[in-house]
N, C-alpha and C positions, 0 to 999 in steps of 0.2 A: 400339315405343319404350318405354324404361324411364321410367315416369311418376315413380317415386320409388325412389331407391337409398338405403338406410339402412345405415350401418356400425354393427354391433352384434354383439360377440362372444358374446353370450348366445343369439343366433340367434332362435328362436321362443319367445315368452313371452306373457303376457296382454296387455300393451300392444300388441304386434305383431298377435296373433291377433284381437283385438277392435277396439281403437281405431283403429290405423293402417289395417287392412283396410277398415273401414267408411268411413274418410275418403278413401281412395284409390280405392275401387271396383274393385279388381283381382279377377280370378277365381281367382288363386292367389298363394301366397307362394313366391318362388323364392329358395332359400338357395344362396349361391355361395361355394365354397371347394374347392380341389382335394382336400385331405385328407378333408374331410367327404364329398365326392362319392364317394370311394374306400372309405368305411367303411360296410359293410352294416348295422351296428348303428345308427349315427346315422341312416342313411337310413330305417330302420324306426321309430326312436323319434321323429324330428322331427314327423311327422304327428300323433302322439298329443298334442303340445303345441299343435296348431293349432286346436283347438276346432271341428273339422268343416270347416275350410278346406282346400282342395286345396293340397298342398305338392309342389314340384318341387325336387330337389337336383341342382345342376349344378357341374361344374368351370367355371373361367372360360371356357375355350374352348367348352364346351358351351353356356354362356349366350350367347356371341357368336353362335354358329350359330343358336340358338333365336330370337334377335332378328331375324336375317335371314329365318328361315323364317316368322315371325309378326309382320310389321311393323305390323299394325293392332291388336295386342293391348295392353291396358293392363297394364303389368308393374310389380309391386312386388318389388324385389330387396333381399335382405339379404345384405350381404357380411360375412363374419366379421371380416376385418381390413382396415385401410386399404390395405394392399398389394393385396388382391383388388380393391378399388374402383378403385385407380389403374390396374391392368391392364385393367379394363373400360373405363375412360375413355380410356386410351391407344389402345384398339382402334378408336376412332372411333364406337362405339355411341352413339346419341342418348339423352341422359339429361336429363329435364326438371328434376329436383331431386335434390340430394345432401344428406343429413342425417347428422350424427354423432350416434348415439344413445347407446349404452352401450359402455364398454370396461372390463371388469373387469381388474384387474391380472393380468399373466402372471407366474407364479413364475419366479425366476431372472433377471429383467430389472431394470434400473435405471429404474424408472418413477416418475413423479410423479402424484399425484392432481390433475388440472387442474380438475375439478369433483367433486362428491360421487359421481358415477357414471361418470366417465371418467378412466382412467389412460392416460398416454402416456409413451413414452420419447423420447429425442432423435431416434432413427431414425423413430419414428412421426410426430413433429412435422415432420420433413423430408418425409415422404410426404404428410401433410395439406397442407403448403404446395404441393407439386406438384399435388395434386388441385385446390387453389384456383386455381393458375395456369391449369389447363385449364378452369376454370369462370369465367374473367374476373376472377380475384382474389377470389372470394367463396366462403366455405364456412361453413355455419351448423350449429347444433346446437339440438335441442329434444327433449324426452322424448316428448311427445304432441302431436298436432296443435293442440290448443287453447292450448298454451304459446307464449309469444313466442319467435321465433327469436333466437338469440344469435350474434354474430360469433365463430366458433370460432377464427379466427386471433388475435383479441384475447385470447381465453381462454388460448391457448397462450403468447402473449407475456407476459401477466400472471403466468403460472406460471413464467416464466423459460426457456421452451422455444422 
């Protein structure tokens, strides 16, 4: 089961490698994105940012298979984009918690900064709402485990998305 799924296009950084890993108690960070999984340079570089933590880099389909093969493992998954997270959730994989972490602006898109660290487009907002629908209408955001959870749908709405 995926204990914690974080949407964060920065993938692995200090908050993830230290704070979230300690909070979740997972044995590895699993980065999920089809393009990253197909890129040997990123697959080599990501473990360097993990501060000694084990790193697995999977496509969405590889993650789905991994969860089937390792049902008792505590999994901490970082999806690069909300679209990756939606595909995981639509597959029926059990996910205890979904958190919108960081979303740096993507060049060439019409994004709005909805928080100081999360950019979203109209298309992203639609995907976040679909994720929330699959989660009983709830989707939260927080930077680190000690921060208070924020209703991310309200954040989107307040930003006009």
